[in-house]
C-alpha positions as CSV (number, residue, x, y, z in Angstrom):
1,I,13.5,24.9,-25.7
2,D,11.4,22.0,-24.6
3,G,13.9,19.3,-25.7
4,P,17.6,18.4,-25.6
5,V,20.0,20.9,-27.2
6,S,23.6,19.9,-27.9
7,P,26.4,22.2,-26.7
8,V,27.2,23.3,-30.3
9,Q,23.5,24.0,-31.0
10,Q,23.2,26.0,-27.8
11,R,26.3,28.1,-28.7
12,N,25.1,28.8,-32.2
13,L,21.6,29.7,-31.1
14,E,23.0,32.1,-28.4
15,K,25.2,33.8,-31.0
16,A,22.4,34.1,-33.5
17,W,19.8,35.4,-31.0
18,N,22.2,37.1,-28.6
19,C,20.4,35.8,-25.6
20,K,20.6,32.9,-23.1
21,V,19.2,29.6,-24.4
22,I,18.0,27.0,-21.9
23,D,17.0,23.4,-22.9
24,R,14.7,21.1,-21.0
25,T,17.5,19.6,-18.8
26,G,18.9,23.1,-18.0
27,L,15.5,24.4,-16.9
28,I,14.9,21.3,-14.7
29,L,18.3,21.8,-13.1
30,E,17.6,25.5,-12.5
31,I,14.3,24.7,-10.8
32,F,16.0,22.0,-8.7
33,G,18.7,24.5,-7.7
34,E,16.0,26.8,-6.3
35,R,14.1,24.1,-4.5
36,A,16.9,22.2,-2.8
37,R,16.8,22.8,0.9
38,T,18.9,20.1,2.7
39,H,22.6,19.4,2.4
40,E,21.8,16.1,0.5
41,G,19.4,17.8,-1.9
42,R,22.0,20.4,-2.8
43,L,24.7,17.7,-3.3
44,Q,22.4,15.8,-5.7
45,V,21.5,18.9,-7.7
46,E,25.1,20.1,-7.9
47,L,26.3,16.6,-9.1
48,A,23.6,16.6,-11.9
49,A,24.5,20.3,-12.8
50,M,28.2,19.5,-13.0
51,S,27.7,16.5,-15.2
52,F,25.5,18.6,-17.5
53,Q,27.9,21.6,-17.5
54,R,31.0,19.5,-18.3
55,S,29.8,19.0,-21.9
56,R,29.0,22.6,-22.4
57,L,32.4,24.2,-21.5
58,V,33.3,24.7,-25.1
59,R,30.9,27.6,-25.5
60,S,32.3,29.4,-22.5
61,W,36.0,29.5,-23.5
62,T,36.1,29.7,-27.3
63,H,37.6,33.2,-27.0
64,L,40.6,32.2,-25.0
65,E,44.0,31.2,-26.5
66,R,46.0,28.2,-25.4
67,Q,48.3,29.3,-22.5
68,R,52.0,28.9,-22.4
69,G,53.6,26.6,-19.9
70,G,56.2,23.9,-19.4
71,L,59.3,23.3,-17.3
72,G,62.5,25.4,-17.4
73,F,63.2,27.1,-20.7
74,V,61.1,24.7,-22.7
75,G,58.0,26.6,-23.5
76,G,55.7,23.6,-24.2
77,P,52.0,24.1,-24.6
78,G,50.3,24.3,-21.2
79,E,46.8,23.6,-20.1
80,S,44.2,25.5,-21.9
81,Q,41.4,27.2,-19.9
82,I,38.8,24.6,-21.1
83,E,41.1,21.7,-20.0
84,L,41.7,23.4,-16.7
85,D,37.9,23.9,-16.1
86,R,37.2,20.3,-17.2
87,R,39.7,19.0,-14.8
88,L,38.3,21.1,-11.9
89,I,34.8,19.9,-12.7
90,D,35.9,16.3,-12.8
91,E,37.6,16.7,-9.4
92,R,34.4,18.3,-8.1
93,I,32.2,15.5,-9.5
94,S,34.4,12.8,-7.9
95,K,34.2,14.6,-4.6
96,L,30.4,15.0,-4.8
97,K,30.1,11.3,-5.7
98,R,32.1,10.4,-2.6
99,Q,29.9,12.6,-0.4
100,L,26.7,11.1,-1.9
101,E,28.1,7.6,-1.4
102,S,28.5,8.6,2.3
103,V,24.8,9.8,2.2
104,R,23.8,6.5,0.7
105,R,25.6,4.5,3.4
106,T,23.9,6.7,6.1
107,R,20.5,6.0,4.5
108,E,21.2,2.3,4.5
109,L,22.1,2.5,8.2
110,Q,18.8,4.4,8.8
111,R,16.9,1.8,6.8
112,A,18.6,-1.0,8.8
113,A,17.5,0.7,12.0
114,R,13.9,1.0,10.7
115,R,13.9,-2.7,9.8
116,R,14.4,-3.5,13.5
117,V,11.3,-1.4,14.3
118,P,8.1,-3.1,13.4
119,Y,6.8,-0.3,11.3
120,P,6.2,-1.0,7.6
121,I,7.2,1.7,5.1
122,V,4.6,3.2,2.7
123,A,6.1,5.4,-0.1
124,L,4.2,8.1,-2.1
125,V,5.4,8.4,-5.7
126,G,4.0,10.2,-8.7
127,Y,4.5,12.8,-11.3
128,T,5.6,16.2,-10.1
129,N,2.7,18.4,-8.8
130,A,0.3,15.4,-8.6
131,G,-0.5,16.3,-4.9
132,K,1.8,14.0,-3.0
133,S,2.9,16.5,-0.4
134,T,-0.7,17.7,0.1
135,L,-1.8,14.1,0.7
136,F,1.2,13.5,3.0
137,N,0.1,16.5,5.1
138,R,-3.5,15.4,5.1
139,L,-2.7,11.9,6.3
140,T,0.0,12.8,8.9
141,D,-1.1,16.3,10.0
142,S,2.4,17.6,9.0
143,G,3.5,20.9,7.7
144,V,5.6,19.8,4.7
145,M,5.9,22.3,1.9
146,A,3.0,21.7,-0.6
147,E,2.7,24.2,-3.4
148,D,1.2,24.3,-6.9
149,M,4.6,24.2,-8.5
150,L,7.0,21.8,-10.1
151,F,9.4,19.9,-7.7
152,A,8.2,21.5,-4.5
153,T,9.6,18.3,-2.8
154,L,13.2,17.4,-3.5
155,D,14.1,15.8,-0.2
156,P,12.4,12.7,1.2
157,T,10.3,13.3,4.3
158,M,9.1,10.6,6.7
159,R,6.4,10.7,9.3
160,Q,4.7,8.2,11.5
161,L,1.1,7.4,10.4
162,E,-1.5,5.7,12.6
163,L,-4.0,3.5,10.9
164,P,-7.6,3.1,12.1
165,S,-6.7,-0.1,13.9
166,G,-4.0,1.7,15.9
167,R,-1.2,0.1,13.9
168,R,1.6,2.5,12.9
169,V,3.4,2.8,9.6
170,I,6.1,5.1,8.3
171,L,4.9,7.3,5.4
172,S,7.5,8.6,3.0
173,D,7.1,11.6,0.6
174,T,9.5,11.4,-2.4
175,V,10.7,13.7,-5.2
176,G,8.2,14.0,-8.1
177,F,9.0,12.5,-11.5
178,I,8.7,14.2,-14.9
179,S,8.7,13.1,-18.5
180,D,12.1,12.8,-20.3
181,L,13.9,13.0,-16.9
182,P,17.6,13.4,-17.6
183,T,19.6,10.3,-16.8
184,D,22.1,12.4,-14.8
185,L,19.2,13.5,-12.5
186,V,18.0,9.9,-12.0
187,A,21.5,8.9,-11.1
188,A,22.0,11.8,-8.8
189,F,18.7,11.2,-7.0
190,R,19.2,7.4,-6.7
191,A,20.1,7.7,-3.0
192,T,16.7,9.4,-2.5
193,L,14.7,7.1,-4.7
194,E,16.2,4.0,-3.0
195,E,13.6,4.7,-0.3
196,V,11.0,3.5,-2.7
197,L,12.9,0.2,-3.2
198,E,12.6,-0.5,0.5
199,A,8.9,0.3,0.8
200,D,6.4,-2.4,1.8
201,L,3.7,-0.5,-0.2
202,I,3.9,2.1,-3.0
203,L,1.1,4.6,-3.4
204,H,1.2,6.0,-6.9
205,V,-0.5,9.5,-6.7
206,R,-2.0,10.6,-10.1
207,D,-3.4,14.0,-11.1
208,I,-6.6,12.6,-12.6
209,A,-7.8,16.1,-13.5
210,S,-4.8,16.6,-15.9
211,P,-5.5,15.9,-19.6
212,E,-2.0,14.3,-19.6
213,S,-2.8,12.0,-16.7
214,N,-2.3,8.7,-18.7
215,A,1.0,10.0,-20.2
216,Q,2.2,11.0,-16.8
217,K,1.4,7.6,-15.5
218,Q,3.6,6.0,-18.1
219,D,6.4,8.4,-17.3
220,V,6.3,7.4,-13.7
221,L,6.2,3.7,-14.5
222,E,9.2,4.1,-16.7
223,V,11.2,5.8,-13.9
224,L,10.1,3.1,-11.5
225,S,11.1,0.4,-14.0
226,S,14.6,2.0,-14.3
227,L,14.9,1.6,-10.5
228,G,14.0,-2.1,-10.8
229,I,10.4,-1.7,-9.8
230,G,8.5,-2.9,-12.8
231,D,5.0,-4.4,-12.7
232,D,5.1,-4.5,-8.9
233,T,2.3,-6.0,-6.8
234,R,3.2,-3.4,-4.1
235,T,1.8,-0.5,-6.1
236,V,-1.7,1.0,-5.6
237,E,-3.0,4.0,-7.6
238,L,-4.6,7.0,-5.9
239,L,-6.5,9.1,-8.4
240,N,-6.1,12.5,-6.8
241,K,-7.7,16.0,-7.5
242,A,-11.2,14.6,-8.0
243,D,-12.5,17.9,-6.7
244,L,-11.3,19.6,-9.9
245,L,-13.4,17.2,-12.2
246,Q,-16.9,17.9,-13.6
247,E,-19.6,15.9,-11.9
248,E,-20.1,13.5,-14.8
249,D,-16.4,12.9,-15.2
250,A,-16.0,12.3,-11.5
251,A,-18.9,9.8,-11.5
252,A,-17.4,8.0,-14.5
253,I,-14.0,7.7,-12.9
254,Q,-15.5,6.6,-9.6
255,A,-17.5,3.9,-11.3
256,Q,-14.3,2.7,-13.2
257,S,-12.2,2.6,-10.0
258,A,-14.9,0.7,-8.1
259,R,-14.1,-2.2,-10.5
260,H,-10.4,-2.2,-9.6
261,E,-9.2,-3.0,-6.1
262,E,-5.9,-1.2,-6.8
263,E,-7.5,2.2,-7.4
264,V,-9.0,4.8,-5.1
265,V,-10.4,8.2,-6.1
266,I,-9.4,10.9,-3.7
267,S,-9.0,14.6,-3.1
268,A,-6.1,15.5,-0.9
269,V,-7.4,19.1,-0.6
270,T,-10.9,18.2,0.6
271,G,-9.9,14.9,2.3
272,A,-12.5,12.9,0.2
273,G,-11.4,9.3,0.0
274,C,-8.5,9.6,2.5
275,D,-10.3,7.2,4.9
276,L,-10.4,4.6,2.1
277,V,-6.7,5.1,1.6
278,L,-6.0,4.3,5.2
279,Q,-8.2,1.2,5.0
280,L,-6.5,0.1,1.8
281,I,-3.0,0.5,3.4
282,E,-4.2,-1.6,6.4
283,T,-5.7,-4.3,4.2
284,R,-2.7,-4.6,1.9
285,L,-0.1,-4.7,4.7
286,A,-2.2,-7.2,6.7
287,D,-2.3,-9.5,3.6
288,K,1.4,-10.0,3.9
289,N,1.7,-10.7,7.6
290,E,0.9,-13.7,9.7
291,I,-1.3,-13.3,12.8
292,I,-0.1,-15.4,15.7
293,D,-1.8,-15.9,19.1
294,V,0.6,-16.9,21.9
295,T,0.6,-17.0,25.7
296,L,3.9,-16.2,27.5
297,A,4.9,-16.4,31.1
298,Y,5.3,-13.1,32.9
299,D,9.0,-13.7,33.5
300,D,9.7,-14.4,29.8
301,G,10.8,-10.8,29.3
302,R,13.2,-11.7,26.5
303,T,10.5,-13.2,24.2
304,I,8.0,-10.4,25.1
305,A,10.6,-7.7,24.1
306,W,11.4,-9.6,20.9
307,L,7.7,-9.6,19.9
308,Y,7.4,-5.8,20.5
309,E,10.6,-5.2,18.6
310,N,10.0,-7.4,15.6
311,G,6.2,-7.6,15.3
312,D,3.0,-5.5,15.6
313,V,1.3,-6.3,18.9
314,L,-2.4,-6.1,18.1
315,S,-3.7,-7.0,21.5
316,R,-2.5,-8.0,25.0
317,E,-4.4,-9.7,27.8
318,D,-2.9,-10.3,31.2
319,G,-4.3,-13.5,32.7
320,E,-3.6,-16.0,35.5
321,E,-1.6,-18.3,33.3
322,G,0.4,-15.6,31.6
323,I,0.1,-12.8,29.0
324,R,-1.8,-13.6,25.8
325,F,-0.6,-11.8,22.8
326,T,-2.1,-11.4,19.3
327,V,0.8,-10.4,17.1
328,S,1.2,-9.6,13.4
329,L,4.6,-10.7,12.1
330,D,6.0,-10.7,8.6
331,P,6.6,-14.2,7.2
332,K,10.4,-14.2,7.9
333,N,10.0,-13.2,11.6
334,A,7.0,-15.5,12.0
335,G,9.3,-18.4,10.9
336,R,12.0,-17.3,13.3
337,F,9.5,-17.1,16.1
338,Q,8.1,-20.6,15.5
339,Q,11.7,-22.0,15.1
340,G,12.7,-20.4,18.4
341,K,9.6,-21.8,20.2
342,N,10.3,-25.3,18.9
343,S,13.9,-25.2,19.9
């Protein structure tokens, strides 16, 4: 059933039809369970499944009587099977949340380590099956699983990407979104989706060949908004699957996107438009940074190392008076560098 079904409705329908009834959330959870590959992915899926299952225990144990229990000769009412199961599920949920909190802390440490490396982060987001992983493989020459199926990607993948200028960035492939995404799933995958929050640039990949393309766009924007990324200037739209359009439709969309700097028409399968994507990434990231020319003495190894660690060295020339660097720094590091020079 493509919609939410309450536990009582599910039980009544199963009794009436004598078959298993699955609602939208249950189906998404079953798909997620099949797709999860890593330890973190399985933890996230299990947490969402446990939260979903907890409210549906009533239909599993309606046939059982309350058990007898108590201390000594006092035969007070003991714990019923449904209460026992609910307690076990609550304990399991608490354990999963602790494990995912540990994953979140690990991810934060990894992000802190990446911040010390002068590589900006570019995140791919979009509706499920929009072609994010295919584009990811096209840009990075990777072998990430990319199939024509829902939620082929559940675990974020990161690869280094070299831009035409030689500058390097980190490209992140994320889990796909879907309309009416259960809140339990959003909460369970928050550790994964936090990668998007840290991104310097967000590439919203859209399936432009789908008749539901505009509705899918709104669903993605709603999920991003729930994460605190609303009308964000970091977002660029990539109109993917242009190879599936009729010629006149493709020409119309191409003409429309030409009027918007924040849109690029591409085909991840054929590679059409991918060079424009790389140029766009370069331009958008360069807009944020400050370009500094500086000449340093050969023995000033500490400052040279700091530039390589915190900036993007665009050029280096060894001369008689010292080494001349052209460095791209983000505004914060540029201020720190100027302050260090003045002091």
